[in-house]
C-alpha positions as CSV (number, residue, x, y, z in Angstrom):
1,X,-7.5,-5.7,3.2
2,X,-7.8,-7.0,-0.4
3,X,-11.2,-7.2,-2.0
4,X,-12.5,-10.0,-4.2
5,X,-11.2,-8.2,-7.3
6,X,-7.7,-8.2,-5.9
7,X,-7.7,-4.4,-5.2
8,X,-6.6,-3.2,-1.9
9,X,-9.4,-1.6,0.0
10,X,-9.5,0.4,3.3
11,X,-10.7,-1.2,6.5
12,X,-12.5,1.2,8.7
13,X,-12.6,0.1,12.3
14,X,-15.4,0.4,14.8
15,X,-15.3,2.2,18.1
16,X,-14.7,-0.8,20.4
17,X,-11.4,-0.7,22.2
18,X,-9.9,2.1,20.2
19,X,-9.3,5.1,22.4
20,X,-8.9,8.8,21.4
21,X,-9.3,8.5,17.6
22,X,-12.7,10.0,17.2
23,X,-13.5,12.8,14.7
24,X,-11.6,16.0,15.3
25,X,-13.1,19.0,13.6
26,X,-9.6,20.5,13.3
27,X,-8.7,17.7,11.0
28,X,-11.1,18.7,8.3
29,X,-8.7,21.1,6.6
30,X,-6.0,18.4,6.3
31,X,-8.4,15.6,5.3
32,X,-7.7,15.8,1.5
33,X,-3.9,15.7,2.1
34,X,-4.1,12.6,4.3
35,X,-6.4,10.9,1.8
36,X,-4.0,11.7,-1.0
37,X,-1.1,10.2,1.0
38,X,-3.1,7.1,1.6
39,X,-3.9,6.7,-2.1
40,X,-0.3,7.3,-3.1
41,X,1.2,4.7,-0.8
42,X,-1.5,2.3,-2.1
43,X,-0.3,3.0,-5.7
44,X,3.3,2.5,-4.8
45,X,3.0,-0.8,-3.1
46,X,0.3,-2.1,-5.4
47,X,2.5,-1.5,-8.5
48,X,5.5,-3.0,-6.7
49,X,3.6,-6.2,-6.0
50,X,2.5,-6.6,-9.6
51,X,5.8,-5.9,-11.3
52,X,8.5,-6.8,-8.7
53,X,9.4,-10.2,-10.2
54,X,9.7,-8.9,-13.7
55,X,11.5,-5.7,-12.7
56,X,14.1,-7.3,-10.5
57,X,14.9,-9.9,-13.1
58,X,15.3,-7.3,-15.9
59,X,17.2,-4.8,-13.8
60,X,19.5,-7.1,-11.8
61,X,19.2,-10.6,-13.3
62,X,17.5,-11.9,-10.2
63,X,16.3,-15.4,-10.8
64,X,12.5,-15.8,-10.9
65,X,12.5,-18.3,-8.1
66,X,14.3,-15.9,-5.8
67,X,12.2,-12.9,-6.8
68,X,9.0,-14.9,-6.3
69,X,10.2,-16.1,-2.9
70,X,11.0,-12.5,-1.9
71,X,7.5,-11.3,-3.1
72,X,5.8,-14.1,-1.1
73,X,7.8,-13.2,2.0
74,X,6.8,-9.5,1.6
75,X,3.1,-10.4,1.4
76,X,3.4,-12.8,4.3
77,X,5.1,-10.3,6.5
78,X,2.7,-7.6,5.5
79,X,-0.1,-9.7,7.1
80,X,2.0,-10.1,10.2
81,X,2.6,-6.3,10.2
82,X,-1.1,-5.6,10.1
83,X,-1.5,-7.4,13.4
84,X,1.5,-5.6,14.9
85,X,0.3,-2.3,13.6
86,X,-3.1,-2.7,15.2
87,X,-1.5,-3.7,18.5
88,X,0.9,-0.7,18.4
89,X,-1.9,1.7,17.6
90,X,-4.0,0.5,20.5
91,X,-1.0,0.5,22.8
92,X,0.3,4.0,22.0
93,X,-2.8,5.8,20.8
94,X,-0.6,7.8,18.4
95,X,-1.0,7.2,14.7
96,X,1.3,9.9,13.2
97,X,4.7,8.6,14.5
98,X,3.8,5.0,13.6
99,X,2.8,6.1,10.1
100,X,6.0,8.1,9.6
101,X,8.4,5.4,10.8
102,X,6.7,2.6,8.9
103,X,6.7,4.6,5.6
104,X,10.3,5.6,6.1
105,X,11.5,2.0,6.5
106,X,9.3,0.7,3.7
107,X,10.4,3.4,1.3
108,X,14.0,2.8,2.1
109,X,13.6,-0.9,1.5
110,X,12.0,-0.4,-1.9
111,X,14.8,2.0,-2.9
112,X,17.5,-0.5,-2.0
113,X,15.8,-3.2,-4.1
114,X,15.9,-0.8,-7.1
115,X,19.4,0.5,-6.5
116,X,21.3,-2.7,-5.7
117,X,21.7,-6.2,-7.2
118,X,21.1,-7.9,-3.9
119,X,21.9,-11.5,-3.2
120,X,18.9,-13.7,-2.7
121,X,19.0,-13.8,1.1
122,X,19.3,-10.0,1.3
123,X,16.5,-9.4,-1.2
124,X,14.2,-11.7,0.8
125,X,15.2,-10.1,4.1
126,X,14.7,-6.5,2.9
127,X,11.4,-7.2,1.2
128,X,10.2,-9.0,4.3
129,X,11.0,-6.0,6.4
130,X,9.4,-3.7,3.7
131,X,6.2,-5.8,3.7
132,X,6.1,-5.9,7.5
133,X,6.3,-2.1,7.8
134,X,3.8,-1.6,5.1
135,X,1.5,-3.9,7.0
136,X,2.1,-1.9,10.2
137,X,1.0,1.3,8.3
138,X,-2.4,-0.2,7.2
139,X,-4.2,-0.2,10.6
140,X,-2.9,3.3,11.2
141,X,-4.1,4.4,7.8
142,X,-7.6,3.2,8.7
143,X,-7.6,5.0,12.0
144,X,-6.5,8.2,10.3
145,X,-9.4,7.9,7.9
146,X,-11.7,7.5,10.9
147,X,-10.3,10.5,12.6
148,X,-11.1,12.8,9.7
149,X,-14.6,11.5,9.1
150,X,-17.5,13.5,10.6
151,X,-20.5,11.6,11.9
152,X,-22.7,10.4,9.2
153,X,-20.1,10.9,6.5
154,X,-18.3,7.5,6.6
155,X,-19.8,6.2,3.4
156,X,-18.7,9.3,1.4
157,X,-15.1,9.1,2.8
158,X,-14.8,5.4,2.3
159,X,-16.2,5.7,-1.2
160,X,-13.6,8.4,-2.0
161,X,-10.7,6.3,-0.7
162,X,-11.9,3.1,-2.4
163,X,-12.4,4.9,-5.7
164,X,-9.0,6.5,-5.4
165,X,-7.3,3.1,-4.8
166,X,-9.3,1.5,-7.6
167,X,-8.5,4.3,-10.0
168,X,-4.8,4.2,-9.1
169,X,-4.8,0.4,-9.6
170,X,-6.0,1.1,-13.2
171,X,-3.4,3.8,-13.9
172,X,-0.3,2.3,-12.5
173,X,0.0,-1.0,-14.5
174,X,0.0,0.7,-18.0
175,X,2.7,3.1,-16.8
176,X,4.8,0.4,-15.3
177,X,4.3,-1.8,-18.4
178,X,5.4,1.1,-20.6
179,X,8.6,1.5,-18.6
180,X,9.3,-2.2,-18.8
181,X,8.7,-2.3,-22.6
182,X,11.1,0.6,-23.0
183,X,13.9,-0.9,-21.0
184,X,13.5,0.9,-17.7
185,X,12.8,-1.8,-15.1
186,X,14.7,0.1,-12.3
187,X,12.3,3.1,-12.8
188,X,9.4,0.8,-12.0
189,X,10.9,0.2,-8.5
190,X,12.1,3.8,-8.1
191,X,8.6,5.1,-9.0
192,X,7.1,2.9,-6.3
193,X,9.6,4.3,-3.8
194,X,8.9,7.8,-5.0
195,X,5.1,7.4,-4.4
196,X,5.8,6.2,-0.9
197,X,8.2,9.1,-0.3
198,X,5.6,11.7,-1.5
199,X,3.0,10.1,0.8
200,X,5.5,10.4,3.7
201,X,6.3,14.0,2.9
202,X,2.6,14.8,2.7
203,X,2.0,13.4,6.2
204,X,5.0,15.2,7.6
205,X,4.3,18.5,5.8
206,X,0.6,18.6,6.9
207,X,1.7,17.8,10.5
208,X,4.4,20.5,10.7
209,X,2.8,23.2,8.5
210,X,-0.8,22.9,9.5
211,X,-1.5,20.8,12.6
212,X,1.4,22.0,14.8
213,X,0.9,25.7,14.2
214,X,-2.9,25.4,14.8
215,X,-2.2,23.6,18.1
216,X,0.2,26.3,19.1
217,X,-2.3,29.0,18.3
218,X,-5.0,27.2,20.3
219,X,-2.6,27.0,23.3
220,X,-1.8,30.7,23.1
221,X,-5.5,31.6,23.0
222,X,-6.2,29.3,25.9
223,X,-3.4,30.9,27.9
224,X,-4.5,34.5,27.1
């Protein structure tokens, strides 16, 4: 959700109707990496929303009307994606695959916007899909925060995530503004895509290098 100051903030859901996402002690070791990934994707999409219109106009000559329409479509479909993401999370009970697929599609969409001078209809369509998949990720993000939060520690974790997002919101605009002033509008878009990619690789790396081996070791010990 977006707070009164316009900064994206995490929404931590309650226990009602959300199965199998309680705190898992095995997730403590990977908590910093998941929180880092959440902050990075927030930085990428937050910066993109702020500089999309100016960056696409400077990089590709996209008319302001078209870029503004595409940005509005991205934000509208992000809201729809949040509803869809919550429904998918409830239906499947699995957050990791949804997070990976949604970040892959969103990151690819941002990269295309930076790399190609797209016609108006294509720009609107791609950013609509990008916004939708980013929205799908948001409920999953909140469930991941819940799953790594021990009882009685929700305030600390929420404070860490909120502080990270607010700090990133203060860091990204000067960097993007500097790139724009020095004639690198495409780098603004590519940097947003790179942050989403790093977030994605963080999720996947933690899953494959930490979670999966730990689960295999537990299975071997149980079978012994």
